[in-house]
N, C-alpha and C positions, 0 to 999 in steps of 0.2 A: 105515383100516378093512381088515379081512381080505379082504373081497370085491373091493375096488377094486384093479384090476390095470391097470398102464400097459402097453399093448400096442404102443407105438410101437417102430419099429426102433431099436435102440441098438447102437452099436459098443462092444465091450468091449476093453480093453487086452490082456487075456490070450487073446483069440480065442474066447471062449465064445459060444454062441448067444444071440441076443437073446430077450426075452420073447415077441415075435411068433412066432419060430421054434418056441418051446415050446408054443404054443397051437394045438390042433387046428384045421384049416381049417373044420370044421363050427361050432366055437365062434366063430371069427373072422367067419364069414358071419352067424351069429345076431346078433352084436353090431352088424354093419353094418346088418342088417335092423331091429334095434331102434332104432338111431340114426336111420335113415331114417324110421321110423314116428314117432318123437318129433319130428323136424323137420317132417314133414308135418302132424302134429297142431298144432304150434306155429304153422305158417303158416296153417292153417285157422282157428285161434283169433285170428289177426292179432296175435300176440305177438312182440316182438323177442326175440332171444337174451338180451339184457340183462334185459328184463322177466321172462321165464320163469326165468332163473337167480335173480333176486331173489325171485320168488314161491316157488321151490323151495328157497331157502336154500342155494344152492351158488354157486360162483364162475362167472363168465362163461366163462373158458377151460376149466373142467372140463366144463360143459355142452356146449361146442363139441366137446371131445374125445369125449364120449359120443355126440353126433350123428354124428361121423365114424367111430364104431366103434373108437376107440382106447382106450377105457376100459371096464371091466366094472363097472357100478355095483352097489352093494349094494341090498338090499331097502329100506332106509331112504331112500336117494337116489331110488330109483324111486318111492317113496311121495310124496316131496316134489315130484317132477316131475309125478306124476299129479294131485296137488292143484292145482298151478299150471295144469295143462292142463284141470282139471275133468273128468277121466276116472277110471275106477276103477283103483285100484292093481293089482287083479287082472289087468286087461288088460295092463299092463306086465310083471307077474310072469310071465304066460304067454309073452309075446313074448321075455322074457329067459331063459326056460327054467327059472325058479324053480318054477313050477307047470305041470302038464300040463293040457291042455284037458279031459280026462275028469274031473279033480278038481273041475271047476266044479259038478258035480251033487253032491247029498248035502250034505256039510258046508259047502262053499262057498256053495251056494244058500241053505242055512239061515241062515248068518251074514248074507248079503246081504239076505235077505228079512225079517229080524227087525226088526219095527217098533219095539220098545222100545229099540233101539240108535241112537245118533247116527251120523252119517257117520264122524266121527273114531273112534268106538268100533268100528265095523265094519272100518275100515281097519286099526286096531291088531290086532283079532282075526285078520283075514286075513293080516297080516304074521306074527303069532305062529304061526299054523297053517303058513304056508309054511316058516318056519324049522324048526319041529318036523318036518315031513314030509321036508325035505331033509337033516335031520341037522346043520344049521348050529348048532343049540343043543340042549342036553338039557333034560329036564323040570326037573332040579335047577338048572341055570343060569337057566332061565326063572323059577323060583320065587324064586331069589336076587335077580334083577333086579327082581322085583315086591315085594321086601321080605318074602317069606314064607320060613319054614324049617321 
C-alpha cells in the first residue's frame, strides 16, 4: 500500500539515509503516539496482540510494528484496527493525522449521526471523506473504484 511506510533504521550499502532519517521528527512522534494509543486501547480491551491482529485482518508482526511507531498505517489498516478495538475509525484517523479534530463537526458529525446508515456504512463514508479531504484519492478514482463512470 502506498501509505504503509517502514520507518525502521536501515543501513544502505551506498550510504544513503534510511527511511527514518527522511521522516520528519513530528511525524515520527505522531506515529509513536498513535502506536501507544493503539496498545493502550488493546490492553484496556484485554486483547492480545495476536487476537487484535486477527480481528483487524493484519499480521501479528505488522501490528507490533505499528504499536512501536515503526510503520505508517493506511486508512484501511486503521479502519481494521478500529473495528477490532470497537472504537471509531475517526478516532484513529485523527490520531494518525489523516483528519483534523475540527473536521469532526459538520460533515463528520452528520455521517456519524445518520441513523439510516449501518456502522460499516458510516466507517466507509468516513474513510472515503478522509481520502478525498487529504487528496489521497480523486473523485474520478473514487468513482472508478465504486464501479461508476
